[in-house]
C-alpha positions as a LaTeX table, in Angstrom:
\begin{tabular}{lrrr}
\hline
Residue & $x$ (\AA) & $y$ (\AA) & $z$ (\AA) \\
\hline
Met1 & 14.26 & $-19.57$ & $-0.97$ \\
Pro2 & 14.88 & $-21.60$ & 2.45 \\
Asp3 & 13.99 & $-19.91$ & 5.94 \\
Phe4 & 16.53 & $-19.25$ & 8.33 \\
Glu5 & 15.92 & $-19.13$ & 12.20 \\
Val6 & 15.68 & $-15.53$ & 13.72 \\
Val7 & 16.85 & $-15.08$ & 17.30 \\
Gly8 & 16.46 & $-11.59$ & 17.62 \\
Ala9 & 15.38 & $-7.92$ & 16.06 \\
Glu10 & 16.40 & $-4.93$ & 16.24 \\
Gly11 & 15.38 & $-1.90$ & 14.01 \\
Pro12 & 15.61 & $-2.88$ & 10.33 \\
Trp13 & 18.20 & $-5.90$ & 11.40 \\
Leu14 & 17.07 & $-9.43$ & 12.04 \\
Tyr15 & 19.73 & $-11.73$ & 14.21 \\
Arg16 & 20.36 & $-15.42$ & 13.54 \\
Ala17 & 20.74 & $-18.11$ & 15.48 \\
Asp18 & 24.20 & $-19.01$ & 13.77 \\
Gly19 & 25.06 & $-15.49$ & 15.59 \\
Ser20 & 25.16 & $-13.57$ & 11.77 \\
Arg21 & 22.88 & $-10.27$ & 11.41 \\
Ile22 & 20.66 & $-9.63$ & 8.00 \\
Phe23 & 18.71 & $-6.49$ & 6.70 \\
Asp24 & 15.51 & $-6.46$ & 6.16 \\
Gly25 & 15.78 & $-4.62$ & 3.19 \\
Ser26 & 11.64 & $-5.16$ & 2.03 \\
Ser27 & 10.34 & $-4.16$ & 5.90 \\
Gly28 & 8.93 & $-7.62$ & 6.38 \\
Leu29 & 6.20 & $-7.93$ & 4.04 \\
Leu30 & 6.36 & $-3.97$ & 3.38 \\
Cys31 & 4.64 & $-3.78$ & 6.86 \\
Val32 & 7.76 & $-2.71$ & 9.27 \\
Asn33 & 7.78 & 0.81 & 8.85 \\
Ala34 & 9.00 & 1.57 & 12.14 \\
Gly35 & 11.25 & $-1.43$ & 12.25 \\
Gln36 & 11.16 & $-3.64$ & 15.00 \\
Gly37 & 12.04 & $-3.65$ & 18.79 \\
Ser38 & 10.10 & $-0.64$ & 19.78 \\
Arg39 & 10.34 & 0.84 & 23.16 \\
Lys40 & 7.48 & 3.19 & 22.03 \\
Val41 & 5.61 & 0.54 & 21.06 \\
Leu42 & 6.13 & $-1.71$ & 23.73 \\
Ser43 & 5.40 & 0.96 & 26.12 \\
Arg44 & 1.64 & 1.62 & 24.69 \\
Ile45 & 1.02 & $-2.04$ & 24.88 \\
Glu46 & 1.80 & $-2.64$ & 28.39 \\
His47 & 0.04 & 0.51 & 29.91 \\
Gln48 & $-3.30$ & $-0.78$ & 28.04 \\
Phe49 & $-2.41$ & $-4.13$ & 28.89 \\
Ser50 & $-2.54$ & $-3.00$ & 32.75 \\
Arg51 & $-5.92$ & $-1.65$ & 32.03 \\
Tyr52 & $-8.20$ & $-4.28$ & 30.07 \\
Thr53 & $-7.31$ & $-6.26$ & 26.78 \\
Phe54 & $-10.84$ & $-6.16$ & 25.47 \\
Gly55 & $-13.65$ & $-3.93$ & 25.70 \\
Gly56 & $-15.91$ & $-3.79$ & 22.53 \\
Pro57 & $-16.65$ & $-0.18$ & 21.38 \\
Ala58 & $-20.25$ & $-0.25$ & 21.56 \\
Val59 & $-19.81$ & $-1.45$ & 25.29 \\
Val60 & $-16.64$ & $-0.09$ & 26.85 \\
Gln61 & $-16.05$ & 3.86 & 26.36 \\
Pro62 & $-13.62$ & 3.60 & 22.75 \\
Arg63 & $-11.08$ & 5.86 & 24.59 \\
Ile64 & $-8.16$ & 4.63 & 23.48 \\
Gln65 & $-9.43$ & 3.79 & 19.73 \\
Leu66 & $-10.75$ & 7.74 & 19.45 \\
Glu67 & $-6.98$ & 8.77 & 20.44 \\
Leu68 & $-6.05$ & 6.46 & 17.24 \\
Val69 & $-8.28$ & 8.13 & 15.23 \\
Asp70 & $-7.43$ & 11.22 & 16.04 \\
Arg71 & $-3.84$ & 11.02 & 16.29 \\
Leu72 & $-4.21$ & 9.23 & 12.77 \\
Cys73 & $-5.91$ & 11.79 & 10.58 \\
Arg74 & $-3.81$ & 14.79 & 12.04 \\
Ala75 & $-1.01$ & 12.64 & 11.06 \\
Val76 & $-2.03$ & 12.21 & 7.11 \\
Gly77 & $-3.68$ & 15.50 & 6.92 \\
Arg78 & $-7.24$ & 14.71 & 7.08 \\
Pro79 & $-8.24$ & 15.83 & 10.53 \\
Glu80 & $-12.20$ & 16.13 & 9.82 \\
Asp81 & $-12.25$ & 12.49 & 8.23 \\
Ser82 & $-14.50$ & 9.87 & 9.86 \\
Val83 & $-12.99$ & 6.47 & 10.39 \\
Ala84 & $-13.37$ & 2.60 & 10.76 \\
Leu85 & $-10.56$ & 0.55 & 12.48 \\
Leu86 & $-10.39$ & $-2.73$ & 11.25 \\
Thr87 & $-7.89$ & $-5.77$ & 11.67 \\
Cys88 & $-6.61$ & $-5.92$ & 8.02 \\
Gly89 & $-6.15$ & $-4.66$ & 4.61 \\
Thr90 & $-8.15$ & $-6.76$ & 2.96 \\
Leu91 & $-10.72$ & $-6.29$ & 5.05 \\
Gly92 & $-10.47$ & $-2.21$ & 4.87 \\
Val93 & $-10.98$ & $-2.72$ & 0.81 \\
Glu94 & $-13.96$ & $-4.78$ & 1.48 \\
Ile95 & $-15.64$ & $-2.07$ & 3.91 \\
Ala96 & $-14.60$ & 0.55 & 1.71 \\
Val97 & $-16.10$ & $-0.88$ & $-1.57$ \\
Ser98 & $-19.74$ & $-1.40$ & 1.33 \\
Met99 & $-19.11$ & 2.56 & 2.35 \\
Ala100 & $-18.91$ & 3.62 & $-1.22$ \\
Arg101 & $-21.53$ & 1.90 & $-2.63$ \\
Asn102 & $-23.73$ & 3.21 & 0.20 \\
Ile103 & $-22.77$ & 6.45 & $-0.32$ \\
Ala104 & $-23.43$ & 6.23 & $-4.23$ \\
Arg105 & $-26.58$ & 5.00 & $-3.55$ \\
Val106 & $-27.87$ & 7.97 & $-1.13$ \\
Arg107 & $-26.30$ & 10.61 & $-2.93$ \\
Asn108 & $-27.01$ & 10.01 & $-6.79$ \\
Gly109 & $-29.62$ & 7.19 & $-6.42$ \\
Lys110 & $-27.24$ & 5.30 & $-7.91$ \\
Arg111 & $-28.89$ & 1.63 & $-9.57$ \\
Arg112 & $-25.26$ & $-0.58$ & $-9.09$ \\
Gly113 & $-22.83$ & $-0.52$ & $-7.15$ \\
Asp114 & $-20.01$ & $-1.30$ & $-9.38$ \\
Ile115 & $-16.20$ & $-0.83$ & $-8.38$ \\
Leu116 & $-13.91$ & $-0.33$ & $-11.36$ \\
Thr117 & $-10.21$ & $-1.27$ & $-10.89$ \\
Ser118 & $-6.88$ & $-1.48$ & $-13.23$ \\
Asn119 & $-5.16$ & $-4.49$ & $-14.68$ \\
Leu120 & $-2.29$ & $-3.96$ & $-12.45$ \\
Ser121 & $-4.02$ & $-3.30$ & $-9.31$ \\
Tyr122 & $-3.62$ & $-5.70$ & $-5.98$ \\
His123 & $-6.59$ & $-5.31$ & $-3.57$ \\
Gly124 & $-6.39$ & $-8.20$ & $-0.88$ \\
Thr125 & $-6.80$ & $-11.99$ & $-0.34$ \\
Ser126 & $-10.61$ & $-12.03$ & $-0.19$ \\
Ala127 & $-12.44$ & $-14.09$ & $-2.80$ \\
Phe128 & $-13.90$ & $-10.77$ & $-3.70$ \\
Thr129 & $-10.93$ & $-8.78$ & $-3.84$ \\
Leu130 & $-8.86$ & $-11.16$ & $-5.59$ \\
Ala131 & $-11.63$ & $-11.10$ & $-8.59$ \\
Ile132 & $-11.83$ & $-7.30$ & $-9.18$ \\
Gly133 & $-8.02$ & $-7.16$ & $-9.01$ \\
Gly134 & $-5.34$ & $-7.12$ & $-11.57$ \\
Asn135 & $-2.81$ & $-9.26$ & $-10.02$ \\
Gln136 & $-2.91$ & $-11.92$ & $-13.00$ \\
Val137 & $-1.01$ & $-14.54$ & $-11.05$ \\
Arg138 & $-3.56$ & $-14.38$ & $-7.77$ \\
Arg139 & $-6.78$ & $-13.81$ & $-9.61$ \\
Pro140 & $-9.20$ & $-16.53$ & $-9.49$ \\
Arg141 & $-9.88$ & $-18.91$ & $-12.28$ \\
Pro142 & $-12.50$ & $-17.56$ & $-14.57$ \\
Glu143 & $-15.19$ & $-19.46$ & $-13.56$ \\
Asp144 & $-14.69$ & $-18.52$ & $-9.94$ \\
Ala145 & $-14.23$ & $-14.45$ & $-10.48$ \\
Phe146 & $-17.84$ & $-13.54$ & $-10.16$ \\
Gly147 & $-18.18$ & $-11.63$ & $-13.11$ \\
Leu148 & $-15.68$ & $-9.55$ & $-11.93$ \\
Gly149 & $-12.10$ & $-7.97$ & $-13.12$ \\
Pro150 & $-9.92$ & $-4.92$ & $-13.78$ \\
Ser151 & $-12.02$ & $-2.12$ & $-16.13$ \\
Phe152 & $-8.95$ & 0.25 & $-17.31$ \\
Pro153 & $-5.25$ & 0.02 & $-18.00$ \\
Ala154 & $-3.24$ & 1.23 & $-15.40$ \\
Pro155 & $-0.79$ & 4.44 & $-16.56$ \\
Tyr156 & 2.17 & 2.07 & $-16.96$ \\
Pro157 & 3.98 & 0.45 & $-20.02$ \\
Pro158 & 3.50 & $-3.16$ & $-19.43$ \\
Ala159 & $-0.42$ & $-2.53$ & $-18.44$ \\
His160 & $-1.36$ & 0.53 & $-21.28$ \\
Asn161 & $-0.30$ & $-0.73$ & $-24.79$ \\
His162 & $-0.27$ & 2.49 & $-26.87$ \\
Gly163 & $-0.34$ & 0.21 & $-30.25$ \\
His164 & 2.56 & 0.91 & $-32.39$ \\
Thr165 & 3.58 & 4.45 & $-30.59$ \\
Ala166 & 6.32 & 4.48 & $-28.13$ \\
Arg167 & 5.24 & 7.06 & $-26.10$ \\
Pro168 & 5.27 & 7.06 & $-22.32$ \\
Cys169 & 1.87 & 7.31 & $-20.76$ \\
Asp170 & 0.96 & 10.87 & $-19.22$ \\
Ala171 & $-2.11$ & 11.92 & $-17.79$ \\
Ser172 & $-4.17$ & 11.67 & $-20.48$ \\
Cys173 & $-4.25$ & 7.80 & $-19.89$ \\
Ala174 & $-7.21$ & 8.30 & $-17.01$ \\
Asp175 & $-9.43$ & 8.92 & $-20.44$ \\
Glu176 & $-9.16$ & 5.02 & $-20.05$ \\
Val177 & $-11.28$ & 5.58 & $-16.84$ \\
Ala178 & $-13.34$ & 8.05 & $-18.47$ \\
Lys179 & $-13.98$ & 5.23 & $-21.12$ \\
Ala180 & $-14.37$ & 2.44 & $-18.24$ \\
Ile181 & $-17.47$ & 4.45 & $-16.66$ \\
Asp182 & $-19.04$ & 5.37 & $-19.82$ \\
Ala183 & $-19.00$ & 1.78 & $-20.89$ \\
Lys184 & $-20.35$ & 0.52 & $-17.61$ \\
Gly185 & $-22.88$ & 3.74 & $-17.39$ \\
Glu186 & $-22.32$ & 6.08 & $-14.54$ \\
Glu187 & $-25.47$ & 5.47 & $-13.06$ \\
Asn188 & $-24.09$ & 1.92 & $-12.01$ \\
Val189 & $-20.66$ & 2.79 & $-11.07$ \\
Ala190 & $-19.91$ & 3.36 & $-7.13$ \\
Ala191 & $-16.58$ & 4.12 & $-7.33$ \\
Val192 & $-12.84$ & 4.00 & $-8.97$ \\
Leu193 & $-10.21$ & 1.89 & $-6.73$ \\
Leu194 & $-6.91$ & 2.32 & $-7.61$ \\
Glu195 & $-3.29$ & 2.52 & $-5.68$ \\
Pro196 & $-1.68$ & 6.03 & $-5.78$ \\
Val197 & 1.35 & 4.48 & $-6.17$ \\
Asn198 & 1.81 & 0.64 & $-7.90$ \\
Gly199 & 2.54 & $-1.87$ & $-4.68$ \\
Thr200 & 3.93 & $-5.45$ & $-5.65$ \\
Thr201 & 1.97 & $-6.33$ & $-8.53$ \\
Gly202 & 4.20 & $-4.96$ & $-11.48$ \\
Gly203 & 6.54 & $-3.19$ & $-9.29$ \\
Ala204 & 6.42 & 0.37 & $-7.88$ \\
Phe205 & 5.37 & 1.95 & $-10.50$ \\
Val206 & 4.68 & 5.92 & $-9.94$ \\
Pro207 & 2.20 & 7.27 & $-12.14$ \\
Pro208 & 2.20 & 10.20 & $-14.57$ \\
Asp209 & 2.16 & 13.74 & $-12.86$ \\
Gly210 & $-1.18$ & 15.03 & $-13.39$ \\
Tyr211 & $-2.79$ & 11.49 & $-13.75$ \\
Leu212 & $-4.35$ & 11.10 & $-10.17$ \\
Arg213 & $-5.86$ & 14.72 & $-10.34$ \\
Arg214 & $-7.05$ & 13.86 & $-13.91$ \\
Val215 & $-8.61$ & 10.58 & $-12.39$ \\
Ser216 & $-10.67$ & 12.68 & $-9.65$ \\
Glu217 & $-11.66$ & 15.66 & $-12.37$ \\
Ile218 & $-13.26$ & 12.21 & $-14.36$ \\
Cys219 & $-15.03$ & 11.14 & $-11.63$ \\
Arg220 & $-16.19$ & 14.11 & $-9.75$ \\
Glu221 & $-17.93$ & 14.81 & $-13.65$ \\
Arg222 & $-19.91$ & 11.70 & $-12.96$ \\
Asn223 & $-20.51$ & 11.39 & $-9.70$ \\
Val224 & $-18.11$ & 8.34 & $-9.16$ \\
Leu225 & $-16.14$ & 8.51 & $-5.86$ \\
Val226 & $-12.26$ & 7.43 & $-5.61$ \\
Ile227 & $-11.01$ & 5.30 & $-3.45$ \\
His228 & $-7.21$ & 5.17 & $-2.89$ \\
Asp229 & $-6.22$ & 1.97 & $-1.26$ \\
Glu230 & $-3.16$ & 2.96 & 0.33 \\
Val231 & $-2.73$ & $-0.87$ & 2.16 \\
Leu232 & 1.05 & $-0.29$ & 1.66 \\
Thr233 & 2.32 & 3.28 & 0.33 \\
Gly234 & 0.54 & 4.85 & 3.50 \\
Leu235 & 2.25 & 6.47 & 6.58 \\
Trp236 & 5.52 & 8.02 & 5.16 \\
Arg237 & 6.63 & 4.65 & 2.67 \\
Thr238 & 6.31 & 7.24 & $-0.03$ \\
Gly239 & 7.91 & 9.64 & 1.56 \\
Thr240 & 4.90 & 11.54 & 2.39 \\
Pro241 & 2.05 & 10.67 & 4.96 \\
Leu242 & $-0.29$ & 9.65 & 2.41 \\
Ala243 & 1.20 & 8.87 & $-1.17$ \\
Ser244 & $-1.29$ & 11.05 & $-3.30$ \\
Ala245 & 0.10 & 13.93 & $-1.14$ \\
His246 & 3.19 & 13.84 & $-4.11$ \\
Trp247 & 0.33 & 15.34 & $-6.52$ \\
Glu248 & $-2.01$ & 18.45 & $-6.00$ \\
Gly249 & $-5.43$ & 17.90 & $-6.35$ \\
Ala250 & $-5.27$ & 14.45 & $-5.92$ \\
Glu251 & $-6.75$ & 13.38 & $-2.60$ \\
Pro252 & $-9.42$ & 10.85 & $-2.96$ \\
Asp253 & $-12.73$ & 10.49 & $-1.05$ \\
Leu254 & $-11.81$ & 7.33 & 0.73 \\
Cys255 & $-8.54$ & 6.12 & 1.99 \\
Ile256 & $-7.54$ & 2.65 & 2.82 \\
Leu257 & $-4.77$ & 1.89 & 5.38 \\
Ser258 & $-2.67$ & $-0.68$ & 6.68 \\
Lys259 & 0.61 & $-2.44$ & 6.87 \\
Gly260 & 2.19 & 1.12 & 7.97 \\
Leu261 & $-0.24$ & 1.22 & 10.61 \\
Gly262 & 0.33 & $-1.95$ & 12.64 \\
Gly263 & 3.87 & $-1.53$ & 11.96 \\
Gly264 & 4.13 & $-5.41$ & 11.49 \\
Tyr265 & 3.33 & $-5.13$ & 15.85 \\
Thr266 & $-0.09$ & $-5.88$ & 15.19 \\
Ser267 & $-2.82$ & $-6.28$ & 12.27 \\
Ala268 & $-4.83$ & $-3.02$ & 11.56 \\
Ala269 & $-6.17$ & $-1.13$ & 8.90 \\
Ala270 & $-8.32$ & 2.17 & 8.80 \\
Val271 & $-10.84$ & 3.54 & 5.98 \\
Leu272 & $-10.90$ & 7.11 & 5.94 \\
Val273 & $-14.18$ & 8.88 & 5.03 \\
Ser274 & $-14.36$ & 12.43 & 4.04 \\
Pro275 & $-16.89$ & 14.48 & 6.20 \\
Gln276 & $-18.36$ & 15.82 & 3.07 \\
Leu277 & $-19.47$ & 11.86 & 3.05 \\
Ala278 & $-19.50$ & 10.28 & 5.64 \\
Pro279 & $-22.86$ & 11.77 & 7.30 \\
Leu280 & $-24.37$ & 9.87 & 4.76 \\
Leu281 & $-23.79$ & 6.30 & 6.02 \\
Lys282 & $-26.43$ & 7.87 & 8.97 \\
His283 & $-28.90$ & 8.80 & 6.05 \\
Asp284 & $-32.50$ & 7.03 & 6.90 \\
Ser285 & $-32.01$ & 5.58 & 3.18 \\
Ala286 & $-28.62$ & 3.86 & 3.67 \\
Asp287 & $-27.72$ & 0.54 & 4.06 \\
Pro288 & $-26.58$ & $-0.97$ & 7.25 \\
Leu289 & $-22.97$ & $-1.41$ & 7.25 \\
Pro290 & $-21.45$ & $-5.43$ & 7.36 \\
Pro291 & $-20.24$ & $-5.88$ & 10.90 \\
Met292 & $-16.13$ & $-4.82$ & 11.42 \\
Gly293 & $-15.43$ & $-8.63$ & 12.81 \\
Thr294 & $-14.82$ & $-9.46$ & 16.50 \\
Met295 & $-11.35$ & $-7.71$ & 16.60 \\
Ser296 & $-11.58$ & $-4.39$ & 14.98 \\
Ala297 & $-11.13$ & $-1.72$ & 17.16 \\
His298 & $-9.41$ & $-3.89$ & 19.58 \\
Pro299 & $-7.85$ & $-1.95$ & 22.64 \\
Leu300 & $-4.12$ & $-3.34$ & 22.12 \\
Gln301 & $-4.28$ & $-2.89$ & 18.62 \\
Ala302 & $-5.04$ & 0.72 & 18.74 \\
Ala303 & $-2.12$ & 0.71 & 21.61 \\
Ala304 & 0.53 & $-0.74$ & 19.30 \\
Cys305 & $-0.83$ & 1.60 & 16.68 \\
Leu306 & $-0.35$ & 4.69 & 18.83 \\
Gly307 & 3.08 & 3.30 & 19.53 \\
Val308 & 3.77 & 2.86 & 15.76 \\
Leu309 & 2.83 & 6.56 & 15.24 \\
Asp310 & 5.11 & 7.58 & 17.90 \\
Glu311 & 7.75 & 6.46 & 16.25 \\
Leu312 & 6.84 & 7.70 & 12.74 \\
Glu313 & 6.22 & 11.19 & 13.78 \\
Ala314 & 9.58 & 10.98 & 15.93 \\
Met315 & 11.64 & 10.92 & 12.46 \\
Asp316 & 13.02 & 13.72 & 11.07 \\
Phe317 & 11.43 & 13.69 & 7.50 \\
Asn318 & 13.79 & 16.03 & 5.78 \\
Ala319 & 16.68 & 13.23 & 6.99 \\
Leu320 & 14.13 & 10.55 & 5.65 \\
Gln321 & 13.54 & 12.25 & 2.09 \\
Ala322 & 17.21 & 12.79 & 1.88 \\
Arg323 & 17.65 & 8.39 & 2.43 \\
Gly324 & 14.76 & 8.13 & 0.11 \\
Asp325 & 16.32 & 9.87 & $-2.81$ \\
Arg326 & 20.12 & 8.32 & $-1.77$ \\
Leu327 & 18.59 & 4.89 & $-1.70$ \\
Gly328 & 16.81 & 6.07 & $-5.43$ \\
Asn329 & 20.18 & 7.14 & $-6.63$ \\
Ala330 & 22.21 & 4.05 & $-5.69$ \\
Leu331 & 19.70 & 1.58 & $-7.14$ \\
Arg332 & 19.16 & 3.27 & $-10.49$ \\
Ser333 & 23.33 & 3.37 & $-10.56$ \\
Leu334 & 22.47 & $-0.72$ & $-10.93$ \\
Cys335 & 21.19 & 0.14 & $-14.55$ \\
Asp336 & 24.86 & 0.27 & $-15.94$ \\
Leu337 & 25.08 & $-3.60$ & $-15.19$ \\
Pro338 & 23.52 & $-6.09$ & $-17.81$ \\
Ser339 & 21.04 & $-7.98$ & $-14.92$ \\
Val340 & 19.27 & $-5.12$ & $-14.42$ \\
Arg341 & 16.51 & $-3.98$ & $-17.05$ \\
Asp342 & 14.45 & $-1.35$ & $-14.97$ \\
Val343 & 14.87 & 0.64 & $-11.51$ \\
Arg344 & 11.71 & 2.41 & $-10.36$ \\
Gly345 & 9.84 & 4.16 & $-7.37$ \\
Ile346 & 9.80 & 6.86 & $-4.96$ \\
Gly347 & 10.47 & 7.45 & $-1.16$ \\
His348 & 11.55 & 3.76 & 0.65 \\
Leu349 & 9.29 & 2.04 & $-1.59$ \\
Tyr350 & 11.83 & 0.95 & $-5.10$ \\
Ala351 & 11.29 & $-2.23$ & $-7.29$ \\
Val352 & 14.45 & $-3.46$ & $-9.63$ \\
Glu353 & 13.36 & $-5.37$ & $-12.80$ \\
Leu354 & 16.50 & $-7.97$ & $-13.77$ \\
Ala355 & 16.73 & $-9.75$ & $-16.88$ \\
Ser356 & 14.69 & $-12.99$ & $-17.11$ \\
Gly357 & 15.99 & $-15.87$ & $-15.05$ \\
Gln358 & 17.96 & $-13.75$ & $-12.81$ \\
Leu359 & 15.33 & $-13.20$ & $-9.92$ \\
Trp360 & 16.42 & $-16.27$ & $-7.82$ \\
Pro361 & 20.20 & $-16.25$ & $-8.35$ \\
Ala362 & 19.61 & $-12.62$ & $-7.02$ \\
Met363 & 17.58 & $-12.94$ & $-4.19$ \\
Lys364 & 20.10 & $-15.63$ & $-3.27$ \\
Glu365 & 23.37 & $-13.64$ & $-3.99$ \\
Ala366 & 21.67 & $-10.57$ & $-1.78$ \\
Glu367 & 21.01 & $-12.81$ & 1.18 \\
Ala368 & 24.56 & $-14.02$ & 0.76 \\
Arg369 & 25.37 & $-10.54$ & 1.36 \\
Gly370 & 23.49 & $-10.12$ & 4.10 \\
Val371 & 20.04 & $-8.46$ & 2.73 \\
Phe372 & 16.67 & $-10.34$ & 2.20 \\
Leu373 & 14.23 & $-8.58$ & $-0.07$ \\
Tyr374 & 10.12 & $-9.37$ & $-1.70$ \\
Pro375 & 9.93 & $-10.40$ & $-4.71$ \\
Phe376 & 7.59 & $-8.52$ & $-6.94$ \\
Thr377 & 4.60 & $-9.74$ & $-9.26$ \\
Gly378 & 5.41 & $-9.20$ & $-12.95$ \\
Ala379 & 3.60 & $-8.01$ & $-15.47$ \\
Gly380 & 3.25 & $-7.75$ & $-19.48$ \\
His381 & 4.09 & $-10.42$ & $-21.65$ \\
Pro382 & 7.01 & $-12.29$ & $-20.97$ \\
Arg383 & 5.89 & $-11.25$ & $-17.54$ \\
Ser384 & 8.68 & $-9.13$ & $-15.78$ \\
Glu385 & 10.71 & $-10.48$ & $-12.91$ \\
Gly386 & 12.21 & $-8.53$ & $-9.81$ \\
Phe387 & 12.47 & $-7.49$ & $-6.51$ \\
Val388 & 11.00 & $-4.83$ & $-4.53$ \\
Val389 & 13.28 & $-2.66$ & $-1.96$ \\
Ala390 & 11.49 & $-1.64$ & 1.11 \\
Pro391 & 13.38 & $-0.81$ & 3.94 \\
Pro392 & 12.58 & $-0.02$ & 7.50 \\
Leu393 & 12.07 & 4.13 & 7.44 \\
Asn394 & 13.89 & 4.02 & 10.30 \\
Ser395 & 17.28 & 2.79 & 8.88 \\
Thr396 & 20.25 & 4.91 & 9.05 \\
Asp397 & 22.53 & 6.58 & 6.13 \\
Glu398 & 25.00 & 3.60 & 7.11 \\
Asp399 & 22.09 & 0.94 & 6.76 \\
Ile400 & 21.04 & 2.64 & 3.55 \\
Ser401 & 24.73 & 2.41 & 2.42 \\
Phe402 & 25.08 & $-1.11$ & 3.66 \\
Leu403 & 22.03 & $-2.21$ & 1.55 \\
Ala404 & 22.71 & $-0.19$ & $-1.49$ \\
Glu405 & 26.60 & $-2.22$ & $-1.55$ \\
Ala406 & 24.82 & $-5.28$ & $-0.88$ \\
Leu407 & 22.59 & $-4.96$ & $-3.80$ \\
Arg408 & 25.21 & $-3.83$ & $-6.22$ \\
Gly409 & 27.53 & $-6.70$ & $-5.33$ \\
Ala410 & 24.22 & $-9.45$ & $-5.95$ \\
Ala411 & 23.43 & $-7.45$ & $-9.21$ \\
Ala412 & 27.00 & $-7.77$ & $-10.15$ \\
Ala413 & 27.64 & $-11.19$ & $-9.60$ \\
Ile414 & 24.67 & $-12.61$ & $-11.71$ \\
Ser415 & 25.94 & $-9.96$ & $-14.64$ \\
Asp416 & 29.20 & $-12.21$ & $-14.69$ \\
\hline
\end{tabular}
């Protein structure tokens, strides 16, 4: 689809050069959680800019970075965690993997540091993260994948074939994780890495109740760590500070945040490590962790992230949940149209799966009605197609009504 020139932005709206405005139905690339044009973010950046714009935390006392770490941990309900501040979600996954391998070797004397993932996962854009992930469109060629790849099926129908039975996935699908660990040998597996709610590979699948808790139990029984990739889902995207908070007993050992932390204002990421495990990273037998990168823990980055947290924590969370429910109900009503095959999701993260061949016509119709969206990478055979609906969290009730009406019109237009 053609790009359009933007001359201004406010909250969830972009203003085009022709004088019209268009609603950001996907929060940019699912990162603009706090909308655009935030005065809180600008104020934070200007204040830090007037002090200094760069100071390596090994040289200059990292006061603003420590303020961010404290605020972030309290915001997501993990106040005692240790944190590494980084520049992007991909690097966050890479660093989390390095940490998990170190912890596993120090704590359990693991022989290897294998990382197990699902066949409907996406964990970043580096050669390593693409190789371990389950996004078939973006995976490297087999000869370039270092022998890596997904190890177990995700608990969703397109990814987990139950043979001739049509039963839905449930918590027992976690048994596939146990099988994968046992096949590798628990002495060789450092961690299981998964998205607690599916992102854009497959499109906003929500795990069955009890699944994440059972995965955690299986991993504890085998001395395997659990890493949650909340790059996309973290910071209230699904209605709670972390997506894992929707289910009791689903807390991970390590958690990766990114998109909602930078809010589209800056590239940022954070790896949170539980207080029981973080001290092991300083053990005498631990390997040195890789350098975090020149721009990691950047003071202006930290300032912008604090502004994003200022915006997010000022929200009325009851109203946020109510708007998410309204959005979900409105989107599910689209299933009465022949062009819509399924709607799924939670909070402010939904996927609308369409009949084959209808994705780009639907995107065009939505744009004509003043909304742009993000297509998800499909799953199954033949591969599904559709778009993600993930508006900024500070969208108003009127914005959600506008979005819902526009999408119904778009879906109805391609159903004629």
